[in-house]
N, C-alpha and C positions, 0 to 999 in steps of 0.2 A: 300413686306414688306420694311419698310423705312430704308432707309440708318442710318450705324451708326454715333452716334454724333462723334466719333473721325475722320470721313471723310467730315462731314459739317458742324460741328459747330464754333461759332466764337470766342466763348469763353466756357472754361470747367473748372469747379474749380478747379478740384483734377482728374490729369491725371491718378494716381493710382486707384482711384475708379472706374472712368470709363474703364480702363483696365479689370479690375475684371468683371465690369457687362457686356460687351459688346464681350469678346472673353477668347481665352486662351494664357497666357502668357507663350512664352516656350524657351524665353532665355530674360536674363538681363544684362545689361552691365553697372556696378554701380562704377567700378575702372578705369575708362578710366580718363587718364591724361590731357584730354580736359576741365575737369569739370563737363561733362553733365551726364546726366544718361539716358539710352536709353533702349528701348524692343524692341523684336520679339513679335508678337500678332498674333494669327490666329483667324480670326473673320467670323464664319459662315457665308456662302453666299457671301461672299466679298474676302477671300483669306487671305494672310499673308502679313503683313505691318510692317516696323521699325520706331518705334517712338522715337525721340529724344527732350530731355526736357533739358531747361537750367531755372536757378531759380537765376543766381547772374548777376551783371550789365554785366561784362563781355560774359558770355555766350550767353546771351541774345542780344547780340550785335552781336555775331559770328551767331546766326541763322538768324538775320535778313539779315547779310550781304549774307548767302546763299541765303535767297530770293531773293535780289538784284542780285547777280551773275545768279543765275538761269531765271532771266526775259529776259538775254541779249543773255545766251548762253545755246543750248541744242544740244545734242548729244544719238543717239540710246545707247550707252555704258556707259554714264556718268547718274547715279541713277538719277532719277527725283525727285522733292518735286510734292507729289500729294495733300497735303493738309498742313495747318497752323492753329494755335489757338492761343490764349492768355490763360493763368493759373492763379489762384491766385498767384501762385509763379514768374509767367516768362512767356514763351512763349515753344510752342512746335510744330515741324513739324512732317510729317507722307511721308515716302518714301515706296515704294513696297518692299518689300522682297527679297533679291537677294542672291542665296545660292553659297557659294566659302567662300576662306580663304583669309585674308589680307596677303601679303607677310611679313610684319612684325606687330606685335603686341605690341609694349609697353603700360604699365599700370601706373599706380602712384605706383605700388608697386613692378613691374616688368620691366628691360629693359634688350635688348640684346639677344642673342639666336639666331642670324641670322644663325650661322655657324654648328649649331645641325643638325645631319642628318635628324632628323625627322620635323626639320621646314619647315613652307613654302614656305620658300625661298629658302631652301637647294634641296626639292621636285621640285621645279619650275628648280634651275639651270639644275637639273637634266634631264629634258625635251630632247627629240629631239629637234636640233637647227632651226628647221624649224616652231616647234610652239611655242618656245620662239619670234621667228621674229615676228610670226603674232599675238601673244598676246602683243607685245611691240608697232608695229604698231597700233596697237589700244588706244592705251594709245596717242603718238604721234598724232593720228588722232584728239582726244578729245582736244588734246592744240591746235590745229590748229584751231578749232571751239571756243576756250577761245581767240587766237590772233585774229581772225577775227572779235571779239567783242571790239578789242582793250583794251583786257585785257592781261596780261601775270602772269603765276603761276611762281614763285620763289621758289627756294630749293624744289622741289617735291621729294617725298621719295618713297620708295615702300611699307607705310604704305596706301598709299592712293589707291593700288592697288589690287583688289579684285577678284582673280582667281578662276575658278572651276574647278579642277581639273578631274572631272568625264564627263563634257562634253568638255573643252578646250576653255572655255568661261572667257575672261579678261572685267572686267567692271574697271572705276572710281568711287568710291564713296568717297563723299567728303561733308565739311561743310567748310564753309569761316569764321571765327570768326576774333576776333578783330579789330579795323578800325574803321572808321566813315562813311566811304563811298567807293563808287569803286574808286574815285580818289585818297586814302590814301591808303598805304600799311596794306594787312591783312593777315591773318595765315590763311591758307586750313588745316583744318583738317578733320579727320573720326571720328564721335564718334560712328561707327557702329561696327569697331573691335580696333581701335585703333588712337594716334594720327597723323595727316600727316601735318607736318610742311610745309608748303608753304606759301610765302605770295604772295597776288595779288595785281597790280596796273593797273591802267588806262594808257597806253604807247600812243605815237604821232602816228597816222596813218601812214601805211608805214614804219614802224619801221621793222616789222617783213618780214620774205622771200616773194619776189612774190609768187602767186601761182602755175605757172609752175615749182616752183624748191620745191614745198610743198612734204613730203613724200606721197607717192601715197594712197589714200583712202583704209582703211581698210575694209575686208569683216563685215557685219553687223552680 
């Protein structure tokens, strides 16, 4: 069976049309403050994917930045980009779907809520300390990989942290918008579940701590 065009094509005129013809959309993220519109889709024989689309100059630049960063920084818990293609409106990136909840989920119409007892952050804070430390070690380990690529994420926050409460698995979900290249400031967001305002810039070699003083590698 041929692979779906969402995973192979270089250009897809309409993402919405392709989504409807190639699988079942089970989630839509249309209110993200990143300006991107994203979808969770299940494709028979291929699995579940997260498709993030950009249709403005700023959002297209952000997805191109994501592609550039993922070319130089990879980690088992940094959700990878598996495909990208242009559209008549701009650009789209495809990620494997990862179960979980971001620890903070602001949208264009709603902010706040971390302190609500049912929020993801409040539930995360109630976990046993050992589980919290293990989850945070994963995030620190991802940032060590980023530092090893001579990049640094600034203003990183909980909207980038995707935690699966059922399995106890922490992942970093990301996109790297704004800015025109790795040598300039860029904003790290997550179109998957919310905005992740972290700027990324190239730093001189040797600025980050020596490897022997880094946080121990987290279990994969």
